[in-house]
N, C-alpha and C positions, 0 to 999 in steps of 0.2 A: 559482307564485305571484311577485308583483314587487310591490314595497314602492316606495313613491315618501314619500323622507322631508320632513319640511316645512323651511323654512329661512325665513330673517330674511325676504325676499323677500316672501313669505307677507302680510307686514304693509300693502303697500298694495294688496292686495284689501281689506282693512277699509273705505281711505278711499272706493277705488271704488263699494264695495257701499253704504256706507251715503250716496253722492250719487244713487246711482239704483238701488234698491228694486227695479226691476221686472229688472234682473241677480240679484237672488235663486236665483232657479229655474234660472239654466244650469249650475249645476253637474249637480243633478238630471238635466238634459237632455242631456248630455255621459257622465253616466254610464250609461245608457240607449241610449247606442249603442255604450259596450263591446261588444263578443262576447268567448267564451272566458272568461269567468269564471264559477263557483258562487253567490262572495261577493264584494264589495265592501267592505271595512271601512274608515270615517272614523274617525280619532281627532280629534275635535274638541277647540279648547281651550276648558276650564271660562269660562264666564262669559256674557254678553254681546253680545259682539263679533258684526259683520257674518259674518266668517268664519265662528264656531262658528253661528251661526245659518243660514249657507247649508249647508255641512256636515249640522246636523240636515234641513233642510228637502230635502236631497238623497238622506234616507235613506227605508226603508220601517219600519224598526224600528229602536229607539233601546234601546240597553243601556246606562245609567245607573250608573258610578260611584258607591260611597257611600262615604266614608272616615269609617268609624263614630269614629274618634276626636272629627271635626267633629261628629258628630251628624246632625240633619237640617237645618243653618243653611239649608240653598242652596233647600232643596226652592219655596219663592214661585218662587225665580228658573227653577225646570227648568219651572212652569207658564208662566212670561210665553214663556219661549223656547217652547215646545210650543206654545203658540196663535196664537202670528208663526208660525212655522214650518210649521202646517198651513192657512194659506191657502195655500203652494207645493206641501203634500205633504197633500191631505186625507184620506187615510187611513193618515196617520203613525199609529204604535202604542207601544209603550212594551212592549218585550218581557220585560223583568228589572231589577228593582236588583243591581246588583252591589257587594256591601258589602267591603268590601276596610279592612289595614291593621288586622286583627281581631286581637285578642289574647284568649283562651278564658279566660285565667284572670284577668279585668278585669270588672269589676260594668258598669261602665258598656258597655263593648262588647256586654255579652251584653244589656243593656236596649234597646242603642238597633237593635239585630239584633231583639228580640221586636217593638221598636215600628214596622220595618219590616216584620216578616211583617203585623201584625196592622190595622195605622194605614194602610198604605199597600199592604194588600193588593187593593184596589179599582182602583188606578193601573197596578201589573204584581206579579208572585208576585218574590219576594225567592229570589234564588240561594244555595249555599254559600257560606260568605265567606272569603274571600282571606286568608291570613294574613296578619301582622305581619314583614315581611324585609326594612328600609328597607336594609339594608347590601349583602344579599345581590342585591339588584337596582342597588343605586348600584356595586357591583366588576363586573356584566354589562354595565354604560351603560360603564363606562372601559373595558373590556376588548373594546369592542365585540359581545357576541355574546348572542345569545339565552340564555332562562336555562336552555333544558335541556340546548343546548350547554357553559356556564357550569357550570353544576352539574347534572348528570345524576342525582346521588345527593341531593340535597335533595327533600325534600314540595311544592317550588314549584314545578316541573313537574307533576307528579301534581294539585295543583289548578288548572293552565291545563287540563290534559289532562279533569279534571270538569267543570268550568265547560264547553267546547268541545261534551263530551256532552248539559250541561243545554239548553245554547241550542240543540243540534240538534232535541232532543227538544218545546224550544218551540216551534218551527218544525216541528213535528210531521216531521221526519227524523231518519232512523238514521244513526249514526255508522259510517265506511268500516271494511269489513272491518280486520279486526288494531288498530282505534282503541280505545284506550283511553276509558271515557267517566266 
């Protein structure tokens, strides 16, 4: 596994891509030339920036994180980004909606989850929600450790293993032997 973290120099990419939309497909082309990986995951920034659009356009499948506390406020923006990205990636699909920051004891969160499962089923299936654990994630980030290393006995690593299993199943793949789904 290789990880290439973002940095502030990437902001220059927004202006380059806005000035020449023909470059939008270059990330997709570059990824297609990379060998030796089963998956390339791109964590695109939220919003309708050129960099976010390039990340989406480079993809075959999207996982759309949905903060249940904010409900579905930005779903129209997602639709616009998808429409634009499909000019560069015509077969782009939304693999799943991933509800996060979910609090099981909150009526609003349950209502939003139900709405995602029912009203957006035509767009994509909804995965099992990821629980609200902002302090844990902030602390792991501070110590620059993955959740599974920082808090191995917490339920968060298991939630992400389960999500990985659900994603593999949606892709028609099985988790590796010994992996928890």
